[in-house]
N, C-alpha and C positions, 0 to 999 in steps of 0.2 A: 508612459506606455511601455517603454523598455523594461522598467522595473516590474510591472505587472506581468509582462510576458515571461520574464525570467523566473519569477516566483511560480507562475502557472506551470512552466516546464519542470522546475525543480520538484514541485509537489508531485507531479506525475512520475518522476523518477523515484521519489521516496516511496510512493504507493507501489511502484513496480517491485521494489525490494523489501517491502514491509514484512518483517518476519512472521507476524501472526497470520498473514495470508500465504506467504511463501513456504513456511515450514510445513503446514498441513498439506500443501500441494506435493512436496517431496515425500512426505510420509505416506500419503495416499498412494503415490506411485510405488511405494515399497510394500504395499499390502497385496493380498490375493485379489486378482482381477484389478490390479492397480490402475492400468491405463483406462479402463472403462470408468472407474470411479473418479479418476482425475479429470477425464473429459467432461463428466457431469458437473464436477466441482467448478471447472473453468467456465462452463456454460452459465451456471448460476452467477458466478463472479462478473462475467461480462454483462449479463442482463441487468444486474444491480447497478453497475457503473453506468451503463448506457442509458438506463431510464433516468437516473439523476442528472447526468450531464446533458443529455439531449433536451430534457424538459427545461433545464436551466437556460440552454441556448435559445430555445424557442419561446419561452413564456416570460422570463425575467427581462426587465428593461435594461438597456445599457448603462454604463457606469457613472455618468455625471451625477446621478442622484446620490452617490456615496461619497463624493469628494468633500462635502462639507463636514463629514465626520472623520476625515482622513487622519487628522492629528490625534484624535482620541484612539482610533484604531491602532496607530503607530505605537502609542504608549502601552496599549493592551498587548500588542505583539512583543514588545520589548520585555514587559514584565513576565508574560507567559514563557518566553524564551529563556529568561534567567531562571525562573522557577523549574522549568523542565531540565535545564542543565544541572541544577542542584539536585534534582530528583535522580537523574542518571548517576551522578557522583555518589549519592547515598546508596543506591542499589549496588553499584560496583563495590563500594567499601564493605557493604553488608554481605554480599554473596560471593566474593572472590575466593573464599576458602572452602566453599561448599562443593561437594562432588556433583558432577552433572547427572541429572536423573531425567527420565522421560516423564513429563507432566501427565497426570491422570487423564486429562481431557484429550491429550494427543494419543495416548494409548487406546482410547476409545475409537479412534479412527479405524483401527483394524476391523471393527465390527460393523462399520457403516456399509450401507448399500448405495447404489447409484442415486436413488431418489433423495436419500438423506444427504448424500454428497452434494447434490444440486442445491438443496436447502442451505447447507453449510456455506456454499459459494455465495449465496444471497446475503448471508449474515456476516461473513468475515471482513468485507472491505472496511478500511478505516474511514468511517464516515466523517470524522472530525477533519481529516485531511481533504476528503472530497468536498466538504463544505468550504474549506479554504480555496480549493480550486474553482468552485462555483463562483465565489466572490471575485476572484481574480479574473475569471472569464467575463463577468459582467463589466468589469473595469477596462477591458480591452476595447470596448466600443464597437464590437462587431455586430452585424445584423444578418438575419435570415440564413441563407445557405453557408455563408462564411463562418458564422458562429457554430452552426451544426457541424461543418467540416472540421473545425478546430476541436470541437468536443469529441467527435469520433476519433480523431487522431490521438487525443489525450487518452481515451479509453484503450486504444490499441497499445500505446506505450505502457500504460499502467498494467496491462495484462501480460506483457512479454515475460515477466518473471515466472508466473505460474504456468505459462505455456511451455517454458523451456524443458521441464522434465519429459513432457510428451514427445517433443522433438528429439531429445537425446535417446529416449528409449526406442523410438522408431528406428534410429540409426544404429542401435547397439546389437541387434540381432540376438545371437545365442548368449551374449554376455550381459543381457538386460538384467537377469536376476542378480548377478554379482554387483552390477552398477546400483541397483535398488538398495541392496544391503549396505553398500558403502555410503550412500546418501543418508540413510537413516542414522547410521552410527555417527557420521560427521555432524549432522544437524542437531542431534540430541546433545552432542558434546559442546557445540559452539553456539547454540541458540541464544544463550544469554549475551554473548559477545556481540552477536548480530543485532540484538535488540538495543544494546548500549550504543552501538555505532549509528544505527538509524535514528534513534531518539536524539543522539548528540547532533547529527546532521540537521534535524528539524530545529533543534534549539539554536544552532548557529544561524540558520536561515532567518528565524524569527528575530534574533538579537540584531543581526546586521540590518535587516530590512526595517525593523522598528527604530533602531538607532539612527539610521540615515534619514528618517522622516520626522523625528520629534524636533 
């Protein structure tokens, strides 16, 4: 139970700082009408996560059904974790000498409207990690309101990352424009490093969890 709860919480934290969700949030905040587009983006993001997690909490049976396959799942987690770590190492070796550039799809965020930003929020969550969280939620053995409450709390934690720019801009006042520019420059420069760190954390979690269960 403790292992499943820890993995469930860690996946929520990883989703919270996932670069492919977090970077667009900060870049949207740096565009014209940034706060409006960011609010629409955050709404789409929350709706997507909430639907998946709440449906999982209410419709899926609790975890004893999955215990018979635990050993096989542990081997899969271990192998996937090792492959992911090797993939991160390969990306780092290949890209460490390249100059940071703004990816074309991120540049396109400047032209988005609120409706499209909402749709982007529905699309960007890392559903692979959300699937892991759903699996761990079913293994916690919770029922009814308890399961829904835990699912809602997970969604809140997972959303804190993309909600941060809205809170900061709201408190920045006249300095908001300068803050927006600094975010964009920093994120474009360090986006690759963020991705390496987050993927590395996921690989470590999978390796440790799988290795302890095989």
